[in-house]
N, C-alpha and C positions, 0 to 999 in steps of 0.2 A: 557910664554904666557899661558893663561887659555884656556881650550877647553870645549866644551859641548860634552859629549859622551852619546850615546844611545845603550844599549845592546838589541838586538832584535832576533826574530826568522824569518828567511828568507825562502822564498819558491823558488823552482827551477823547471825547466822542464815545463811540460804541465800545472801544477797548476799555476805557475808564469804567463805563457802566458794567461791563462784564466782569472786570476785576473786583469791583465793589460787591457784586452779587456773589461771586465765588467766595470772597471773604465772609460774607453773611452766611453762606451755606456751611462753611467750616464752623462758624459760630453756632449754628443749629445742631451740629454734630457734637461739638465740644465747646461750651461757653468760653469766650475769650475776653479779657479786658481790653484787647486791641482788635478793632474791627474797622476796615476801610469804610470811608464815607466821604461826603463833600468836605467835611471839616478835616478829615485825615485822608487825603486823596492817594490813590496808588502811585508809587514812585520808586525809583532806583536811586538810593543815596550814592553819589559819586565820592563825596568827601564831606567831613564836618570839621569845624574849627571854632575856637573862641576868638573874639575880637573886641576891641574898645570902640571900633568904628561901626556905626549902625548903617552907614551908607556904602554897602558892599556892591561894587560894580561887577556885573556879570553879563557877558554877551548873550543875546537871545539866539539860540541855535537849535536846529533840528538834528535828530539822530535816529537811526533805526536799529533796534535790537532784536535778537531772537531768543525765545524762551527755550529752556532745556528740560523742563519738567518739574514736578513737585520735589521739594527738598526740606530738610530740617536743619536748623542752625542753633548752636548753643545748647546747653543743658544746665540751667541755673536753677537750683532748688527743685529739680524734677520737672521743670517746664522748658519747653522748646519753642522756637519760632518756626511756624510753618510758612514756607515761602515758595515762590516760583523762581527757579534758577534762571540766570541770564548768561548767555554765551559770552565768555570773557575773551574777546578777540583782541589782537594787536591794535586794531582800529579804535576799539572802545578805550583801551589803555591810553592811546595817543590823545583821544578826545578828552579824556579825564585830565591828562597832564596839561593840555592846552588851557582848560578851564582853571586849573590850579594856578597857572601862570597869569591868566587874565584877572584873577581875584587877588593878585599881589603876592602869590606864593606863600600862603599862610602856613603856620605850623599845624599839621593835621592831628586830629584826635585819635584816629584809629590806626591799627597796623595794616594787616593784609586786606586788600580790596577783594571782596566776594560779591559780585553784582547779583542782586536778587530783588524781587518784589515781595515784601512781607504781607502775609494774609492774616495771620493770627498768632496768638501766644497761648499754648495749651499744655496740659500735662503730657510729658513725654510718652506715657503709656497709650495715649490716644492717637499717635501718628499713624499706626497701621490701619486703624479704623477709618481715619480721614483719607488716607491714601487709597484704600479700597473704594471709598465712596466717590471721590472726585479725581483720582489719579489718571483716569482715561479721558478727562475733559479735553477736547481739542485745543482749547485756549492755552493749555499748559505747554504746547509745542509750536506756537505761532512763530513764524519767521518774518523778519523785516517789519517789525512792529514800530510804527512811528511814535516818537516822543519829542519833547522839547525841554530845554533847560528851564529850571526854576529854582527858587530858594525858599527855605524856611528859616525864620529868625525868631528867637525867643530870648527874652531877658534872663540873665542868671544872677 
């Protein structure tokens, strides 16, 4: 059976709770089919791939990231992803490459790596309203935010 795997950086503790609450706040401003929760935890996807092997080995590692503020990604059918940008440092790029190698150097599904934490999926016209409501939240500019490696696996 084929699987889709995503190797990510996961947040825990107070940061995780704050990110979930921020996603829920966006959802109250503009209802979203995507809202962070315990079932969909806040994360930064480092890379995704498909595999026939369900036993994907990945080293448990810690890393610290810095947030760069609110951003929007994509525009598909008039909808965008509201996200928190993550500083794309050379260290983060090296960390990502190390994890790609540690998982057997799979064929990646995506092109350019744009590190971010997704908060919601909303109509594009709502971004300015969301930005005005939460854009000054101190959480959006946190530096040296700790996270750990994790994986998401789903059958396809």
